[in-house]
NUKE-397453 format. One record per residue: residue in one letter; x, y, z of N, C-alpha, C in turn. Coordinates in nm, 2 decimals. Layout:
BEGIN
<resn->A	n_x->X	n_y->Y	n_z->Z	ca_x->X	ca_y->Y	ca_z->Z	c_x->X	c_y->Y	c_z->Z>
...
***
This chain:
BEGIN
<resn->M	n_x->-5.45	n_y->4.44	n_z->4.00	ca_x->-5.50	ca_y->4.60	ca_z->4.08	c_x->-5.60	c_y->4.66	c_z->3.94>
<resn->G	n_x->-5.64	n_y->4.72	n_z->4.01	ca_x->-5.77	ca_y->4.85	ca_z->3.89	c_x->-5.91	c_y->4.81	c_z->3.90>
<resn->L	n_x->-5.95	n_y->4.90	n_z->3.82	ca_x->-6.11	ca_y->4.90	ca_z->3.81	c_x->-6.16	c_y->4.78	c_z->3.73>
<resn->D	n_x->-6.23	n_y->4.72	n_z->3.81	ca_x->-6.30	ca_y->4.62	ca_z->3.75	c_x->-6.44	c_y->4.63	c_z->3.72>
<resn->M	n_x->-6.51	n_y->4.59	n_z->3.58	ca_x->-6.62	ca_y->4.62	ca_z->3.62	c_x->-6.76	c_y->4.52	c_z->3.56>
<resn->Y	n_x->-6.84	n_y->4.47	n_z->3.57	ca_x->-6.92	ca_y->4.35	ca_z->3.55	c_x->-7.06	c_y->4.40	c_z->3.52>
<resn->L	n_x->-7.14	n_y->4.38	n_z->3.44	ca_x->-7.26	ca_y->4.36	ca_z->3.42	c_x->-7.30	c_y->4.20	c_z->3.41>
<resn->T	n_x->-7.41	n_y->4.13	n_z->3.51	ca_x->-7.43	ca_y->4.05	ca_z->3.50	c_x->-7.62	c_y->4.04	c_z->3.46>
<resn->M	n_x->-7.59	n_y->3.89	n_z->3.40	ca_x->-7.77	ca_y->3.89	ca_z->3.38	c_x->-7.81	c_y->3.79	c_z->3.46>
<resn->K	n_x->-7.91	n_y->3.83	n_z->3.52	ca_x->-7.99	ca_y->3.74	ca_z->3.62	c_x->-8.11	c_y->3.62	c_z->3.56>
<resn->Y	n_x->-8.08	n_y->3.51	n_z->3.50	ca_x->-8.25	ca_y->3.43	ca_z->3.46	c_x->-8.32	c_y->3.34	c_z->3.55>
<resn->Y	n_x->-8.41	n_y->3.43	n_z->3.56	ca_x->-8.55	ca_y->3.33	ca_z->3.68	c_x->-8.56	c_y->3.20	c_z->3.59>
<resn->I	n_x->-8.52	n_y->3.10	n_z->3.62	ca_x->-8.59	ca_y->2.98	ca_z->3.66	c_x->-8.71	c_y->2.88	c_z->3.74>
<resn->G	n_x->-8.70	n_y->2.98	n_z->3.83	ca_x->-8.79	ca_y->2.92	ca_z->3.93	c_x->-8.82	c_y->2.75	c_z->3.94>
<resn->A	n_x->-8.68	n_y->2.66	n_z->3.98	ca_x->-8.70	ca_y->2.51	ca_z->3.96	c_x->-8.77	c_y->2.50	c_z->4.08>
<resn->E	n_x->-8.80	n_y->2.58	n_z->4.17	ca_x->-8.87	ca_y->2.53	ca_z->4.28	c_x->-9.02	c_y->2.48	c_z->4.26>
<resn->Y	n_x->-9.06	n_y->2.53	n_z->4.14	ca_x->-9.20	ca_y->2.52	ca_z->4.13	c_x->-9.25	c_y->2.45	c_z->3.99>
<resn->E	n_x->-9.31	n_y->2.35	n_z->4.03	ca_x->-9.33	ca_y->2.24	ca_z->3.92	c_x->-9.37	c_y->2.30	c_z->3.78>
<resn->W	n_x->-9.45	n_y->2.39	n_z->3.81	ca_x->-9.57	ca_y->2.47	ca_z->3.70	c_x->-9.43	c_y->2.49	c_z->3.59>
<resn->N	n_x->-9.30	n_y->2.55	n_z->3.63	ca_x->-9.20	ca_y->2.56	ca_z->3.58	c_x->-9.15	c_y->2.48	c_z->3.46>
<resn->K	n_x->-9.19	n_y->2.35	n_z->3.47	ca_x->-9.16	ca_y->2.25	ca_z->3.40	c_x->-8.98	c_y->2.23	c_z->3.36>
<resn->I	n_x->-8.91	n_y->2.27	n_z->3.47	ca_x->-8.74	ca_y->2.28	ca_z->3.48	c_x->-8.72	c_y->2.17	c_z->3.50>
<resn->T	n_x->-8.61	n_y->2.08	n_z->3.41	ca_x->-8.61	ca_y->1.97	ca_z->3.42	c_x->-8.42	c_y->1.97	c_z->3.41>
<resn->G	n_x->-8.36	n_y->1.86	n_z->3.42	ca_x->-8.24	ca_y->1.84	ca_z->3.41	c_x->-8.13	c_y->1.82	c_z->3.54>
<resn->T	n_x->-8.03	n_y->1.82	n_z->3.52	ca_x->-7.92	ca_y->1.79	ca_z->3.61	c_x->-7.79	c_y->1.93	c_z->3.68>
<resn->V	n_x->-7.80	n_y->1.94	n_z->3.80	ca_x->-7.70	ca_y->2.06	ca_z->3.84	c_x->-7.54	c_y->1.95	c_z->3.84>
<resn->D	n_x->-7.48	n_y->1.93	n_z->3.78	ca_x->-7.32	ca_y->1.84	ca_z->3.83	c_x->-7.22	c_y->1.96	c_z->3.81>
<resn->I	n_x->-7.16	n_y->2.05	n_z->3.90	ca_x->-7.06	ca_y->2.11	ca_z->3.94	c_x->-6.98	c_y->2.09	c_z->4.01>
<resn->Y	n_x->-6.82	n_y->2.08	n_z->3.95	ca_x->-6.73	ca_y->2.02	ca_z->4.03	c_x->-6.63	c_y->2.11	c_z->4.06>
<resn->A	n_x->-6.59	n_y->2.13	n_z->4.14	ca_x->-6.47	ca_y->2.19	ca_z->4.25	c_x->-6.33	c_y->2.15	c_z->4.25>
<resn->D	n_x->-6.24	n_y->2.12	n_z->4.20	ca_x->-6.11	ca_y->2.02	ca_z->4.28	c_x->-6.16	c_y->1.87	c_z->4.26>
<resn->G	n_x->-6.24	n_y->1.83	n_z->4.18	ca_x->-6.28	ca_y->1.69	ca_z->4.18	c_x->-6.39	c_y->1.65	c_z->4.27>
<resn->Q	n_x->-6.42	n_y->1.77	n_z->4.35	ca_x->-6.54	ca_y->1.74	ca_z->4.44	c_x->-6.65	c_y->1.84	c_z->4.36>
<resn->R	n_x->-6.80	n_y->1.72	n_z->4.39	ca_x->-6.93	ca_y->1.75	ca_z->4.36	c_x->-6.96	c_y->1.85	c_z->4.45>
<resn->I	n_x->-7.00	n_y->1.97	n_z->4.39	ca_x->-7.09	ca_y->2.11	ca_z->4.44	c_x->-7.22	c_y->2.05	c_z->4.48>
<resn->P	n_x->-7.28	n_y->2.04	n_z->4.60	ca_x->-7.40	ca_y->1.98	ca_z->4.63	c_x->-7.50	c_y->2.09	c_z->4.59>
<resn->I	n_x->-7.61	n_y->2.07	n_z->4.47	ca_x->-7.69	ca_y->2.18	ca_z->4.44	c_x->-7.79	c_y->2.08	c_z->4.38>
<resn->E	n_x->-7.90	n_y->2.10	n_z->4.45	ca_x->-8.05	ca_y->2.03	ca_z->4.40	c_x->-8.10	c_y->2.11	c_z->4.31>
<resn->L	n_x->-8.13	n_y->2.10	n_z->4.14	ca_x->-8.17	ca_y->2.16	ca_z->4.04	c_x->-8.32	c_y->2.26	c_z->4.14>
<resn->K	n_x->-8.43	n_y->2.16	n_z->4.23	ca_x->-8.53	ca_y->2.23	ca_z->4.29	c_x->-8.46	c_y->2.37	c_z->4.33>
<resn->D	n_x->-8.37	n_y->2.36	n_z->4.41	ca_x->-8.31	ca_y->2.49	ca_z->4.49	c_x->-8.26	c_y->2.61	c_z->4.41>
<resn->V	n_x->-8.25	n_y->2.57	n_z->4.30	ca_x->-8.20	ca_y->2.69	ca_z->4.19	c_x->-8.32	c_y->2.79	c_z->4.14>
<resn->K	n_x->-8.28	n_y->2.91	n_z->4.20	ca_x->-8.41	ca_y->2.99	ca_z->4.15	c_x->-8.41	c_y->3.08	c_z->4.01>
<resn->S	n_x->-8.28	n_y->3.10	n_z->4.02	ca_x->-8.22	ca_y->3.21	ca_z->3.87	c_x->-8.05	c_y->3.16	c_z->3.88>
<resn->I	n_x->-8.04	n_y->3.19	n_z->3.73	ca_x->-7.88	ca_y->3.16	ca_z->3.69	c_x->-7.86	c_y->3.29	c_z->3.64>
<resn->S	n_x->-7.67	n_y->3.29	n_z->3.71	ca_x->-7.64	ca_y->3.44	ca_z->3.69	c_x->-7.51	c_y->3.41	c_z->3.57>
<resn->V	n_x->-7.51	n_y->3.50	n_z->3.50	ca_x->-7.43	ca_y->3.48	ca_z->3.38	c_x->-7.36	c_y->3.62	c_z->3.36>
<resn->E	n_x->-7.22	n_y->3.66	n_z->3.38	ca_x->-7.18	ca_y->3.80	ca_z->3.32	c_x->-7.19	c_y->3.80	c_z->3.16>
<resn->V	n_x->-7.25	n_y->3.90	n_z->3.16	ca_x->-7.26	ca_y->3.95	ca_z->3.01	c_x->-7.22	c_y->4.07	c_z->2.97>
<resn->A	n_x->-7.15	n_y->4.12	n_z->3.02	ca_x->-7.03	ca_y->4.22	ca_z->3.01	c_x->-6.92	c_y->4.27	c_z->3.12>
<resn->Y	n_x->-6.81	n_y->4.27	n_z->3.05	ca_x->-6.65	ca_y->4.31	ca_z->3.15	c_x->-6.61	c_y->4.44	c_z->3.06>
<resn->W	n_x->-6.58	n_y->4.50	n_z->3.18	ca_x->-6.49	ca_y->4.63	ca_z->3.15	c_x->-6.38	c_y->4.63	c_z->3.25>
<resn->R	n_x->-6.25	n_y->4.69	n_z->3.16	ca_x->-6.17	ca_y->4.72	ca_z->3.28	c_x->-6.08	c_y->4.83	c_z->3.26>
<resn->K	n_x->-6.11	n_y->4.92	n_z->3.40	ca_x->-6.04	ca_y->5.05	ca_z->3.37	c_x->-6.12	c_y->5.16	c_z->3.25>
<resn->V	n_x->-6.23	n_y->5.10	n_z->3.22	ca_x->-6.33	ca_y->5.18	ca_z->3.19	c_x->-6.43	c_y->5.31	c_z->3.29>
<resn->N	n_x->-6.32	n_y->5.42	n_z->3.30	ca_x->-6.40	ca_y->5.49	ca_z->3.41	c_x->-6.50	c_y->5.56	c_z->3.33>
<resn->Q	n_x->-6.52	n_y->5.65	n_z->3.23	ca_x->-6.65	ca_y->5.71	ca_z->3.21	c_x->-6.76	c_y->5.61	c_z->3.20>
<resn->I	n_x->-6.73	n_y->5.52	n_z->3.20	ca_x->-6.87	ca_y->5.40	ca_z->3.18	c_x->-6.91	c_y->5.36	c_z->3.30>
<resn->H	n_x->-6.81	n_y->5.37	n_z->3.43	ca_x->-6.81	ca_y->5.33	ca_z->3.57	c_x->-6.91	c_y->5.44	c_z->3.68>
<resn->K	n_x->-6.85	n_y->5.56	n_z->3.60	ca_x->-6.89	ca_y->5.68	ca_z->3.62	c_x->-7.06	c_y->5.69	c_z->3.62>
<resn->W	n_x->-7.10	n_y->5.69	n_z->3.49	ca_x->-7.23	ca_y->5.68	ca_z->3.49	c_x->-7.30	c_y->5.61	c_z->3.50>
<resn->F	n_x->-7.24	n_y->5.45	n_z->3.54	ca_x->-7.33	ca_y->5.39	ca_z->3.62	c_x->-7.33	c_y->5.43	c_z->3.82>
<resn->V	n_x->-7.26	n_y->5.49	n_z->3.82	ca_x->-7.24	ca_y->5.52	ca_z->3.96	c_x->-7.38	c_y->5.67	c_z->3.98>
<resn->D	n_x->-7.32	n_y->5.74	n_z->3.86	ca_x->-7.43	ca_y->5.90	ca_z->3.90	c_x->-7.55	c_y->5.83	c_z->3.83>
<resn->N	n_x->-7.60	n_y->5.71	n_z->3.75	ca_x->-7.74	ca_y->5.69	ca_z->3.70	c_x->-7.76	c_y->5.57	c_z->3.76>
<resn->V	n_x->-7.70	n_y->5.47	n_z->3.80	ca_x->-7.80	ca_y->5.37	ca_z->3.88	c_x->-7.74	c_y->5.37	c_z->4.03>
<resn->Q	n_x->-7.62	n_y->5.40	n_z->4.05	ca_x->-7.58	ca_y->5.42	ca_z->4.20	c_x->-7.68	c_y->5.49	c_z->4.27>
<resn->A	n_x->-7.69	n_y->5.59	n_z->4.23	ca_x->-7.74	ca_y->5.77	ca_z->4.34	c_x->-7.59	c_y->5.79	c_z->4.36>
<resn->G	n_x->-7.52	n_y->5.76	n_z->4.32	ca_x->-7.42	ca_y->5.84	ca_z->4.33	c_x->-7.27	c_y->5.78	c_z->4.44>
<resn->E	n_x->-7.33	n_y->5.66	n_z->4.47	ca_x->-7.30	ca_y->5.54	ca_z->4.58	c_x->-7.16	c_y->5.47	c_z->4.51>
<resn->D	n_x->-7.05	n_y->5.49	n_z->4.52	ca_x->-6.95	ca_y->5.43	ca_z->4.45	c_x->-6.87	c_y->5.32	c_z->4.59>
<resn->D	n_x->-6.98	n_y->5.21	n_z->4.63	ca_x->-6.94	ca_y->5.13	ca_z->4.70	c_x->-6.90	c_y->5.00	c_z->4.66>
<resn->C	n_x->-6.90	n_y->4.93	n_z->4.52	ca_x->-6.90	ca_y->4.80	ca_z->4.49	c_x->-6.97	c_y->4.71	c_z->4.53>
<resn->R	n_x->-7.09	n_y->4.76	n_z->4.54	ca_x->-7.22	ca_y->4.69	ca_z->4.56	c_x->-7.25	c_y->4.65	c_z->4.44>
<resn->E	n_x->-7.35	n_y->4.56	n_z->4.45	ca_x->-7.45	ca_y->4.53	ca_z->4.34	c_x->-7.57	c_y->4.62	c_z->4.30>
<resn->Y	n_x->-7.59	n_y->4.66	n_z->4.19	ca_x->-7.70	ca_y->4.73	ca_z->4.16	c_x->-7.80	c_y->4.70	c_z->4.07>
<resn->Y	n_x->-7.94	n_y->4.66	n_z->4.06	ca_x->-8.02	ca_y->4.67	ca_z->3.95	c_x->-8.00	c_y->4.78	c_z->3.84>
<resn->V	n_x->-7.99	n_y->4.75	n_z->3.72	ca_x->-8.03	ca_y->4.83	ca_z->3.63	c_x->-8.14	c_y->4.76	c_z->3.49>
<resn->S	n_x->-8.20	n_y->4.87	n_z->3.45	ca_x->-8.31	ca_y->4.85	ca_z->3.42	c_x->-8.28	c_y->4.83	c_z->3.27>
<resn->D	n_x->-8.35	n_y->4.79	n_z->3.20	ca_x->-8.30	ca_y->4.80	ca_z->3.04	c_x->-8.33	c_y->4.89	c_z->2.95>
<resn->E	n_x->-8.44	n_y->5.02	n_z->3.03	ca_x->-8.41	ca_y->5.13	ca_z->3.02	c_x->-8.27	c_y->5.19	c_z->3.01>
<resn->Q	n_x->-8.23	n_y->5.18	n_z->3.12	ca_x->-8.10	ca_y->5.26	ca_z->3.14	c_x->-8.00	c_y->5.20	c_z->3.05>
<resn->L	n_x->-7.98	n_y->5.06	n_z->3.03	ca_x->-7.89	ca_y->5.03	ca_z->2.95	c_x->-7.93	c_y->5.07	c_z->2.81>
<resn->K	n_x->-8.01	n_y->5.11	n_z->2.75	ca_x->-8.04	ca_y->5.13	ca_z->2.65	c_x->-8.02	c_y->5.28	c_z->2.60>
<resn->E	n_x->-8.04	n_y->5.39	n_z->2.72	ca_x->-7.96	ca_y->5.51	ca_z->2.76	c_x->-7.83	c_y->5.50	c_z->2.74>
<resn->L	n_x->-7.76	n_y->5.42	n_z->2.81	ca_x->-7.62	ca_y->5.40	ca_z->2.82	c_x->-7.56	c_y->5.39	c_z->2.67>
<resn->I	n_x->-7.63	n_y->5.34	n_z->2.59	ca_x->-7.59	ca_y->5.25	ca_z->2.43	c_x->-7.58	c_y->5.42	c_z->2.34>
<resn->A	n_x->-7.70	n_y->5.47	n_z->2.37	ca_x->-7.74	ca_y->5.62	ca_z->2.29	c_x->-7.65	c_y->5.71	c_z->2.33>
<resn->I	n_x->-7.59	n_y->5.73	n_z->2.45	ca_x->-7.56	ca_y->5.78	ca_z->2.49	c_x->-7.40	c_y->5.77	c_z->2.42>
<resn->C	n_x->-7.35	n_y->5.68	n_z->2.45	ca_x->-7.23	ca_y->5.64	ca_z->2.39	c_x->-7.22	c_y->5.66	c_z->2.24>
<resn->K	n_x->-7.31	n_y->5.63	n_z->2.15	ca_x->-7.33	ca_y->5.65	ca_z->2.02	c_x->-7.32	c_y->5.84	c_z->1.99>
<resn->K	n_x->-7.38	n_y->5.85	n_z->2.04	ca_x->-7.37	ca_y->6.07	ca_z->2.06	c_x->-7.21	c_y->6.10	c_z->2.05>
<resn->V	n_x->-7.19	n_y->6.04	n_z->2.16	ca_x->-7.03	ca_y->6.08	ca_z->2.19	c_x->-6.96	c_y->6.08	c_z->2.07>
<resn->L	n_x->-6.97	n_y->5.94	n_z->1.98	ca_x->-6.90	ca_y->5.85	ca_z->1.92	c_x->-6.94	c_y->5.97	c_z->1.76>
<resn->E	n_x->-7.06	n_y->6.03	n_z->1.74	ca_x->-7.10	ca_y->6.08	ca_z->1.64	c_x->-7.06	c_y->6.20	c_z->1.66>
<resn->N	n_x->-7.03	n_y->6.26	n_z->1.80	ca_x->-6.99	ca_y->6.42	ca_z->1.80	c_x->-6.85	c_y->6.44	c_z->1.96>
<resn->H	n_x->-6.71	n_y->6.40	n_z->1.93	ca_x->-6.67	ca_y->6.39	ca_z->2.01	c_x->-6.65	c_y->6.52	c_z->2.13>
<resn->D	n_x->-6.71	n_y->6.63	n_z->2.05	ca_x->-6.74	ca_y->6.70	ca_z->2.14	c_x->-6.79	c_y->6.73	c_z->2.29>
<resn->L	n_x->-6.90	n_y->6.61	n_z->2.27	ca_x->-6.98	ca_y->6.58	ca_z->2.37	c_x->-6.94	c_y->6.50	c_z->2.50>
<resn->A	n_x->-6.81	n_y->6.46	n_z->2.47	ca_x->-6.77	ca_y->6.34	ca_z->2.56	c_x->-6.75	c_y->6.44	c_z->2.68>
<resn->D	n_x->-6.69	n_y->6.52	n_z->2.72	ca_x->-6.71	ca_y->6.56	ca_z->2.88	c_x->-6.86	c_y->6.63	c_z->2.90>
<resn->E	n_x->-6.94	n_y->6.62	n_z->2.83	ca_x->-7.05	ca_y->6.65	ca_z->2.91	c_x->-7.13	c_y->6.53	c_z->2.90>
<resn->L	n_x->-7.13	n_y->6.46	n_z->2.81	ca_x->-7.26	ca_y->6.33	ca_z->2.85	c_x->-7.18	c_y->6.20	c_z->2.91>
<resn->L	n_x->-7.03	n_y->6.20	n_z->2.88	ca_x->-6.96	ca_y->6.06	ca_z->2.95	c_x->-6.84	c_y->6.12	c_z->3.00>
<resn->P	n_x->-6.83	n_y->6.22	n_z->3.11	ca_x->-6.72	ca_y->6.25	ca_z->3.14	c_x->-6.64	c_y->6.16	c_z->3.20>
<resn->T	n_x->-6.52	n_y->6.14	n_z->3.21	ca_x->-6.41	ca_y->6.05	ca_z->3.26	c_x->-6.41	c_y->6.09	c_z->3.44>
<resn->Q	n_x->-6.36	n_y->5.97	n_z->3.48	ca_x->-6.33	ca_y->6.03	ca_z->3.62	c_x->-6.18	c_y->5.98	c_z->3.68>
<resn->D	n_x->-6.11	n_y->6.03	n_z->3.77	ca_x->-6.00	ca_y->6.00	ca_z->3.85	c_x->-6.04	c_y->5.88	c_z->3.91>
<resn->G	n_x->-5.94	n_y->5.81	n_z->3.96	ca_x->-5.96	ca_y->5.68	ca_z->4.11	c_x->-5.82	c_y->5.63	c_z->4.05>
<resn->F	n_x->-5.86	n_y->5.52	n_z->4.20	ca_x->-5.71	ca_y->5.46	ca_z->4.22	c_x->-5.71	c_y->5.34	c_z->4.09>
<resn->F	n_x->-5.62	n_y->5.35	n_z->4.05	ca_x->-5.62	ca_y->5.26	ca_z->3.95	c_x->-5.77	c_y->5.25	c_z->3.81>
<resn->F	n_x->-5.79	n_y->5.37	n_z->3.80	ca_x->-5.88	ca_y->5.41	ca_z->3.78	c_x->-5.91	c_y->5.38	c_z->3.58>
<resn->G	n_x->-5.76	n_y->5.45	n_z->3.53	ca_x->-5.77	ca_y->5.40	ca_z->3.38	c_x->-5.72	c_y->5.56	c_z->3.35>
<resn->P	n_x->-5.66	n_y->5.56	n_z->3.21	ca_x->-5.67	ca_y->5.69	ca_z->3.15	c_x->-5.81	c_y->5.82	c_z->3.16>
<resn->T	n_x->-5.80	n_y->5.93	n_z->3.16	ca_x->-5.89	ca_y->6.00	ca_z->3.15	c_x->-5.90	c_y->6.09	c_z->3.05>
<resn->E	n_x->-5.78	n_y->6.08	n_z->2.95	ca_x->-5.79	ca_y->6.16	ca_z->2.86	c_x->-5.91	c_y->6.10	c_z->2.74>
<resn->Y	n_x->-5.94	n_y->6.21	n_z->2.65	ca_x->-6.00	ca_y->6.19	ca_z->2.55	c_x->-6.00	c_y->6.18	c_z->2.43>
<resn->A	n_x->-5.96	n_y->6.02	n_z->2.42	ca_x->-5.84	ca_y->5.99	ca_z->2.32	c_x->-5.88	c_y->5.87	c_z->2.26>
<resn->E	n_x->-5.82	n_y->5.80	n_z->2.23	ca_x->-5.83	ca_y->5.67	ca_z->2.10	c_x->-5.89	c_y->5.57	c_z->2.21>
<resn->Y	n_x->-5.82	n_y->5.51	n_z->2.31	ca_x->-5.87	ca_y->5.45	ca_z->2.42	c_x->-6.00	c_y->5.49	c_z->2.47>
<resn->Y	n_x->-6.07	n_y->5.59	n_z->2.45	ca_x->-6.16	ca_y->5.65	ca_z->2.54	c_x->-6.27	c_y->5.58	c_z->2.42>
<resn->Y	n_x->-6.26	n_y->5.62	n_z->2.37	ca_x->-6.35	ca_y->5.61	ca_z->2.21	c_x->-6.38	c_y->5.50	c_z->2.19>
<resn->Q	n_x->-6.28	n_y->5.39	n_z->2.16	ca_x->-6.25	ca_y->5.30	ca_z->2.18	c_x->-6.34	c_y->5.16	c_z->2.25>
<resn->C	n_x->-6.36	n_y->5.23	n_z->2.39	ca_x->-6.41	ca_y->5.14	ca_z->2.50	c_x->-6.57	c_y->5.20	c_z->2.50>
<resn->L	n_x->-6.61	n_y->5.31	n_z->2.45	ca_x->-6.76	ca_y->5.32	ca_z->2.41	c_x->-6.79	c_y->5.22	c_z->2.29>
<resn->E	n_x->-6.71	n_y->5.22	n_z->2.16	ca_x->-6.74	ca_y->5.09	ca_z->2.08	c_x->-6.77	c_y->4.95	c_z->2.15>
<resn->D	n_x->-6.68	n_y->4.93	n_z->2.24	ca_x->-6.66	ca_y->4.80	ca_z->2.30	c_x->-6.81	c_y->4.82	c_z->2.39>
<resn->T	n_x->-6.85	n_y->4.91	n_z->2.47	ca_x->-6.96	ca_y->4.93	ca_z->2.50	c_x->-7.09	c_y->4.90	c_z->2.46>
<resn->I	n_x->-7.09	n_y->4.94	n_z->2.32	ca_x->-7.19	ca_y->4.95	ca_z->2.27	c_x->-7.27	c_y->4.80	c_z->2.19>
<resn->A	n_x->-7.10	n_y->4.74	n_z->2.19	ca_x->-7.09	ca_y->4.58	ca_z->2.09	c_x->-7.15	c_y->4.52	c_z->2.23>
<resn->Q	n_x->-7.09	n_y->4.51	n_z->2.35	ca_x->-7.15	ca_y->4.42	ca_z->2.44	c_x->-7.29	c_y->4.44	c_z->2.46>
<resn->L	n_x->-7.34	n_y->4.55	n_z->2.51	ca_x->-7.48	ca_y->4.62	ca_z->2.56	c_x->-7.59	c_y->4.56	c_z->2.41>
<resn->S	n_x->-7.55	n_y->4.57	n_z->2.32	ca_x->-7.62	ca_y->4.54	ca_z->2.21	c_x->-7.69	c_y->4.37	c_z->2.20>
<resn->K	n_x->-7.59	n_y->4.31	n_z->2.22	ca_x->-7.61	ca_y->4.16	ca_z->2.25	c_x->-7.73	c_y->4.12	c_z->2.35>
<resn->L	n_x->-7.76	n_y->4.22	n_z->2.40	ca_x->-7.84	ca_y->4.17	ca_z->2.53	c_x->-8.03	c_y->4.16	c_z->2.49>
<resn->D	n_x->-8.09	n_y->4.11	n_z->2.54	ca_x->-8.25	ca_y->4.14	ca_z->2.53	c_x->-8.28	c_y->4.23	c_z->2.61>
<resn->L	n_x->-8.28	n_y->4.36	n_z->2.56	ca_x->-8.34	ca_y->4.50	ca_z->2.63	c_x->-8.49	c_y->4.53	c_z->2.59>
<resn->S	n_x->-8.55	n_y->4.42	n_z->2.53	ca_x->-8.67	ca_y->4.41	ca_z->2.47	c_x->-8.79	c_y->4.48	c_z->2.65>
<resn->G	n_x->-8.75	n_y->4.41	n_z->2.75	ca_x->-8.86	ca_y->4.45	ca_z->2.82	c_x->-8.95	c_y->4.35	c_z->2.86>
<resn->E	n_x->-8.97	n_y->4.28	n_z->2.76	ca_x->-9.08	ca_y->4.17	ca_z->2.77	c_x->-9.04	c_y->4.07	c_z->2.83>
<resn->N	n_x->-8.91	n_y->3.99	n_z->2.86	ca_x->-8.90	ca_y->3.88	ca_z->2.95	c_x->-8.86	c_y->3.92	c_z->3.06>
<resn->Y	n_x->-8.93	n_y->3.93	n_z->3.14	ca_x->-8.96	ca_y->3.91	ca_z->3.31	c_x->-8.90	c_y->3.85	c_z->3.37>
<resn->K	n_x->-8.84	n_y->3.74	n_z->3.34	ca_x->-8.73	ca_y->3.64	ca_z->3.37	c_x->-8.61	c_y->3.68	c_z->3.36>
<resn->I	n_x->-8.56	n_y->3.80	n_z->3.30	ca_x->-8.41	ca_y->3.85	ca_z->3.26	c_x->-8.41	c_y->3.99	c_z->3.35>
<resn->S	n_x->-8.31	n_y->4.00	n_z->3.48	ca_x->-8.27	ca_y->4.10	ca_z->3.51	c_x->-8.12	c_y->4.15	c_z->3.50>
<resn->Y	n_x->-8.09	n_y->4.28	n_z->3.48	ca_x->-7.93	ca_y->4.27	ca_z->3.50	c_x->-7.89	c_y->4.37	c_z->3.56>
<resn->Y	n_x->-7.79	n_y->4.34	n_z->3.66	ca_x->-7.70	ca_y->4.37	ca_z->3.75	c_x->-7.54	c_y->4.44	c_z->3.72>
<resn->Y	n_x->-7.51	n_y->4.54	n_z->3.81	ca_x->-7.41	ca_y->4.61	ca_z->3.77	c_x->-7.33	c_y->4.61	c_z->3.89>
<resn->D	n_x->-7.20	n_y->4.60	n_z->3.91	ca_x->-7.11	ca_y->4.59	ca_z->4.01	c_x->-6.99	c_y->4.58	c_z->3.98>
<resn->S	n_x->-6.87	n_y->4.63	n_z->4.09	ca_x->-6.71	ca_y->4.68	ca_z->4.04	c_x->-6.64	c_y->4.67	c_z->4.13>
<resn->S	n_x->-6.52	n_y->4.66	n_z->4.13	ca_x->-6.42	ca_y->4.63	ca_z->4.22	c_x->-6.30	c_y->4.68	c_z->4.17>
<resn->W	n_x->-6.21	n_y->4.72	n_z->4.28	ca_x->-6.07	ca_y->4.79	ca_z->4.25	c_x->-5.97	c_y->4.78	c_z->4.39>
***
């Protein structure tokens, strides 16, 4: 129980179009049973690229800056620019802890984790930078898009 947060990368492959030249097979099994997926039906592949647990300051940032204030556990598109902005804010707060409450405030919630500006808070910012810095945020690859969702 508690706040779980996910950033998913969706990579468009468009296997239904021959000109995309997608080849291969889809062999996925659950409990020994093959899941019947035809490659030609695969439009995109979704991969979890970042995960946080009870990091309420990051969740609050997504709710305020991506979800227009709606904290409803739905999936929301996140632009490359928004993710770059989040990295920059985390770096600013790590450089100057006095900016934490202004730039990246914590948020109370049902099992949302600690709200103190202490070691855990700053470790989570470092973790956020590490996770997001691995992503292709160049904006040059039209096949990649990012989505945030959460649950508690």
